[in-house]
N, C-alpha and C positions, 0 to 999 in steps of 0.2 A: 510103687515106687520100683524107679524104670531101674537096671542091671546101670549105668551110667551112676545114678545117685544113690545103689545101695555103697559100691565101690568103696565111693568116698563117706561112707558112713560106717564104722563097724562096730564102736560101739555098744556095750545092750542094754537095751532098755533100763532104765531104772525101775525096784520090785512095785508095783499094787499102784503106777500112776498110767495113766491118761493110754487107754487104746489107741492103735493106728488102724485106722481105714483103708478098707483094703484096695488095690488101685486095682481098674479092672483088666481085662486081656485085654489088649490092644491100645492099650493106652495109648494117647498120642505125648513124644516129647519136645524138649527144647529145638533140635537140630530139625523134625517133620514140623514145626510153626514158624522159624525163624531160619528161613532159607536166604541165597541169597538174594533171589528175586524178590522175596518178599520186603530185601533192607532197601537195595536199590528201590524199586514202590515209592517205598516210604519216605525216602528220603533225600528222593525228588524233587530242586528247590530250594535245599536248605544252605543258608547263607553260612559258610563254613570253611573257611581253607587250611584249619589244622585238622588233626584226629583223635576221637577220645572212643570209649566204651560200655556200655553196660555190662550188668550181667544180673543173673537168679538166683534170690535166696534160698531158694530151694537147694541147688549144691554151691553157689558160689561163682559156677562157671561164667564165663563170658558168653554175652549172648549175640552181641550185634558191633561191628567199628563203626563209628558213625562220625560225622562232620563236625569239629569244635572253631565256634566264634570266636575268633579278636574283638574288642573294640572294635576293629574297623571293619567288621563284617558285623556289626548288631549294627551302625552307623548303613551301612549300604541295606538294609531291611528294615530299616524306616526307609528310608529312600523309595527303595518300590513301596512299600505297603502308602506312603506320602503321597505316591504321584498317581494310585490306583485310589485311592478312595473317594477323589469329588465322584469322578461318573458313577462309582457304587452308589452312595449319597442322592447321589440324582435319581436314582433309580427310586422305584413308587417302593412303599412300605409294601402295599398287598404281595408284588413281585419278591421282595428280600424275606418276607412272611414265608412262599410256598418253599423257598430254598432250604428254611427250618423244615417245614412240614414231611416236605423228602426227605432232607435228612432221618426224619423223628424213623421214617419207617423204612431204611434201607438198614438203621441201626440195628432194630427188631429184626429185622432180615438175615442179618449178617453176623447176628451175636455172637456165633459161636468161634468166628474171627478173634474178636477181640476180648471174648476172655477166656479164648490162652495167654494172650497178650497182658492184662490184666497182672491175671494166676501168673504167671513167668517172669515177670519183672517187679512182684509186689510179694510174691508170693503168702498171698490170701486163699484162702479156700473159694469155692467155686462159686457155692451160694452168693458171700459176701462182694465178689466179683459183680455176681451180676446186680445187686443195688445198684451199681454205679450205672448201667444198661437200663435200669426202671428211672433211676433220677434225670438219665441223661433224656428218654425219653417225652418222661413230664413235661422236662424243661424247653424243648425242642415246640412240644405240641401246642402246648400255654403261650409260648413266645408268638409258634405260628398263627395261634389264634386271638392275640389281645394286646399283640402289637398294632395292630392300628387301632382300635379305642386311649392306649397308653399316649401313644404320640399327633393324633392328630393334633389339628389347630384347637385351641377354647378359647371361648365367649368370654371377658367379662365384664362387670359393670365399669364403664369412664370414671372420671369423677365429675364429669355436667355430666346427667341421663341423656340419650336420644341426640346430644350434640356432640360428644365422644363415646368415638369406635373402636374398643379395647381388643385385640389380637393376642394370644399366649402362643408362639411357635417354639418346637423342640430342635433346636442344630444340632447335630451329633457335632463330638469332642474333636475329630480328629482320627489318630491314631491312638490307639490304647495299647498299653506296655503293661502284659500279663505276668505275673512271675506267680508258679502252679508249685503247689508241693509233689512229693512222692504217696506221699500217701493214698488219693484218688485219685488217677492217674486218667480217667477219663471224666466223670465227674468235678473233678476240679479242676483241670483244663478246661475244657469246648464244654463241658456247663455252664463256664462264666463266660464264654466268648460268644454263648450263643446271643444274649440281647445287646451286648455291643456291639454283633455284627445287624443284626435288625433293624439297631437307631443309626445306618449309616456310617458306622466308624470300620476302619481297619484294624487289625490287632498284628504287635507282634509276639508272639507266646515266648517267656522262655520256662518250658518244664522241665524235670527236674533231670537230668541225664539218665539216672539209673532205670527211672520209669518213660526217657522220651521216645518210645515205641508207641505204646498205648498212644500219644497223644497226637503225635503223626501221620496214627491210622483213622484218628478222627478227619484230620484234618483233608488227606485225602478221601475221607469220603464226603466229606464238606462240599470239596470241588468237585467230585459227580454229580454231587446235587444239586450243582450252579452254583453255586458262591466261583465270583473270580478268585485263580489261583492268588493273584498276585497282593491282595486284599488283607489275605491270613500266611503273615510269616511268622518259622521256628527259630529258633538258635537257640547254640547247646553251650555247657558248657561250665565250668564252675561259677556255683553260685556268689563267693565275692568279685570276680573278675565280670562276668557276662551281668548281673544281674543291677548294678548301680549301671552298666552303661541303659541299660532299660529305662533304666527311671531316669536316666540324665535325656532322653529322647526325646521320650512320651507325654501326649497333653492331654494325660487322667493314668491312675496305675492301678492294677487291679490287685491287692499281694497277699494269700495265701499261704501263713506256716508260723512259725515260731512267733511270740511277743515282744524277744532280745531283736531280732532281725527287721520284723515288723514297726518297731521303733527308728531303725536306721533309714528304711523305706520312707517313712512320712518324712521324716530330715529331709531327704533326698527330693521325695515334694514341695516343702513347703519351702525349698529355698528357690527352687523355681514358680513355684505359685499357681502350681497346676494340682488339683483333684486327687485326690487316694480314698482307696475301698479296702480294708484291712480283717481280715478271720483270722483270728490269731490263737493262741493256748486256754484251755481250761481244764481245769478239776471240776468236774461234774456231780454232780451231785445226784442221788436219790432216795426219796422219802419215802419208805414203808409204814404207812400210818398204824394204829391200833385196829383199826377194822378193814384192811386191806385183806383182798383174799389173798391168803399164804402163797400155795399153791403157785396163781398166776403170776404173781408179785417174780415167785423165785426165777420162776421159767423168762421173764421176763428180762428177771437181771441177770440171766448168760446172754440176753441177748445184746443188753442193753452195755454190757460191760466187754465185752468176749469178740464182737463181731469186731473182725478183719484183723484180728489177735489184739483188741487192744488198740489199734493204730489210729481212731477216728477222733478227730476233735472235738467230735462231740458224744463220745460213750464216757462211761461213768467210771469215778473213781473213787467215791465217797458213798459208804449205803448206809445212808441212818436209819434202824428199824427200832419201830417202838415193841419197848424194855417187856408188853405182854406179849409180844407174837416172838420176841429174836431167837428163842431157843428153835420153836420150831420152825420159823423161816431158813434160819443158817444150814439146820439139816436138809432140808429140803433143796435148796440153794448149793450146798457142799454136794449134793449123792448126783445132783443136776452134773455139774462140774466136771467130776469123779469122770463122770461116764463120758465127757466128753471125745468123741477119734478126731484126735488129728493126722494131717496126712497133705503132702504134696504130689499128687497124680490132678494131670487136667481132667477132671473128671469130676459130677458131684459126689456126696457121699462122706466129704470130712466138713467136722462141724469148726472146726479151726487150722488155719495155715499156719504159716512161718514170721516171725517178725522181719523187718525189711533185711536190716545190719546191721552191722558188729555194733552199733553205738544204741542202737537200739537196746540190745541185748547185755550192751554193758550196763546200761541205764538201770532197766527189768533189775538185774543181777543184784548192782548193789542196795536198788531198793529194797527187796524183799531180804538177803545178808543182814542189811543193817538193823533193821525191823526188830529180824528175828533176835538178832545181837541184844536188844534193847529193852525183849521182853515178849513183844505179838507171837500170837501164837497160829502157825503155819495150819490151816484149815484147809487148805486140798493146794495141791501144786504146788511151787515153787521148785520145780526141776527144770533144769536145761534136758532137750531131748536131742543129743546128739546122733542118733541110733534112727534119726528121722531124714535131716537135713544137719547143719552147719549153725543154724539158727533158733532154729524149733524151741521152745518154751512152755512149759506147762502152764493153763489159764489157773490164774491163785488165785485163791481168797485169805486174806490176814484179818485177826479180831486181833482185840485187844490196842490197836496200835496210839501212838500218843505224839504231841508234841516234845520232841523237837527232832523224832526220826523224816527224815525227809520224803519219804512216803507219802506221809499228814498233808505235809503244803504244797509240793515241788509236785511237776505234772511229771509224768513218771510214761507216763507214751504206750501200753504195753499192755497185756492179758492180767494185770494186779490190780482188785480193788478191796479197797481197807473196808470192814462192817462197824461201825460207832450205835451203840445204844442208847437210847435218849427217853424221856417221860413225857415234858411237856413241851406241847407244839411251838408255842414262844421260843421256846428255847431250840429245837431243830431248827425252824428260822434262820433261826442266828447264825448260829453253828452252820449251815449251806450257807451263809450271805459271808461268813465271816473267809472270803479270799478278796485277792485281790484282781481274780477270775471272773467271768459272767456268763458264759456262754451259753450252756444249757442244762436242763433239771429234771425231772421227773417227780411225781408224785402219784403214788396207789394211795387209793379209797373207795371204797364201795359208794360214799355221798360222792354226787355229784359235787352238789355245793361246795360242801367243804372244801374237795378238792380244787376250785377255781378259788377260793377264797384264798388258799394256800399259798395256787400259786401266784397269786398278782402279788405277794408280799416276796416272793424269791427274785433276787435284783439279776435276772438273768437272760437274754436276748431272746430263746424258748424257752418251753416248757410244756412236759409230757404228761395228760394224767392217764396213767394205767399202760403207760411205752414208755420205752427210756427213747428214743429220738426221731425215729422213722414218721409220727403222725404230724412233728412239728414241720422236720425237714422236709417232706414230700408234697405237704402244699404249699407249693409254688405262687396259690397269688398271694401268700403272705410274706413278710416280709423276713429272713432268717438272718441274723447277726451276732455279735456279741456287745456287751456293755463291758466298762471298766474297759482292766489290760486285755479282755479278748477281743477286742477291734474296737473299728470306724465304719460306718456304714452300714448299708444290708445290699444282701442278697436275693432273690427273687421279688415277686408282686411287680407295681408300678417303680419299688424304687433300683429294683434290683436293673431295670431296663433305665430307665431316666437319668439314672447316677452317668449314664454314659455320652447326656447330652448337657446342651446348654439350653437355659431358660431364652427365650427374644424376645421382649414385650414392644408391640405394633399398634402405635395409637394413635387413630386418625382423628383429628379436630376439623369439627363441621358445621357452617354457617354465621360462627360469632366466633372469637380468640376466646382463648384466657389469658383476655386484659380490657383495661379501659376500655368502651367504648361503642357508639352512639354516643358519643356526646357528652358521656364522662368524665369529672374529670376525678384526680387518685379517691379521693375520698368520698364521693359518691359510688365509685367503684366498689372500696372497700364495702359502705354499708349494703350494699345489694349481695354480697357476696357473704355476707354477714345471716343476712336475712336467709338468703338460697340452703345457706349449712345445716339454721335451725328448724326450716322448712322439711331438706331429705335426713335428718335427724327423727320430724315427728312422723315423717310416712314412712320412716324405719326402712330408709332405703341404707343397703348394707354396703 
């Protein structure tokens, strides 16, 4: 902890709570990272006639003054992007993919820069910030290597074999409007933009103002990798002001955020008949079956529940444990949770960082206090840590949670998990599915076949067996997204790039028309086509 950070947090640490990770000697500070030169470089080209600012959760101090976009500024950004997009679309897929591969290398080479920014803007631990670097590098590599096969023209059988030649083309939609959240400011900004770019689109992105520097860093690096600057526009400002303007002008909308706001985005896009993809909220469940390796499950639960202080759309908030192993599991899980080191330095070593804002701290505090007041047992945590920073809250485990406690059904989006015991697998599958959300889930068992059987019954877009979230999310050849109130559409895989395109069918008829010919009258033509259709079925044509 730096001297400036220590001066803002003088409260004594509560007794018997999580230890603080020591800051290494010479650790960088916000002033070392966010210099006037860095701000000028990153905000260059941002369309904004007003002024706003962002702050670091570590201390609450201002990080940077930033341009703020008006509705007119948003319209101007779309004009710029729309003017630049045709030339970018005319560039070969191979050339566009090469930009992504160069970006991949630059991200890994200069990761220290963006790790500092992610930590300063989100308050997360450095290892959790590195998850974003990993995810973006994987996405850049994947679409850099596979975009050609996803987007290449595809031949299909025509209505009349040999006489009808059909080709499916993939045309870019135009200008993608992207509204990105604060919790994963690198991965959920540029990570979703990469497949849009490689598909030949321009992007107008509205990142959250509090984490805008990370997104702007990614833009700067993409331009260095060869992306035309005008193809990637960034607008900043309050969500209720700037967000609807992005939806108003976009040819397609990509949104990650709350279910409530996602509904508003979907309604705005529907009114204009433009497509939309939404990754929304979750109340994700982890199932520890009776044959699970309890020690591995306890270690995995720490990762699943407390990465980025639980401010991860796919993190676990409901933990169902078979009663035969519940006591052993809870003891091991609690011991690991209480040993987690909290920290706010720009260095590796802390196991968990801070919450990102006052609203998140208020929700976490309210959910835990109400649950305890109504009879839940506090197994670990449940304490704010202003001695470390104004928004720190210890990783928290609750047992005995029941409806109508808010933490039972509402998304907390913080370092809080509730334990539930079960006896029957049918019962636990029903309990896990008994939520309007359906984003991610986790199953722990030594029996692979059994794990897959349970996974197939869970109504979530991704399921991880013997891990919390990383295998499914990181496997970018496969689609990722939510069911039910957790969203529409998918990122990753072929769907992650094809959603940014319009399918176009080009059919060429050769030799004879699909109409009466060679002297046939209508009746003879109908009889001829009837025989032809029967023959095509007999020859098993598709």
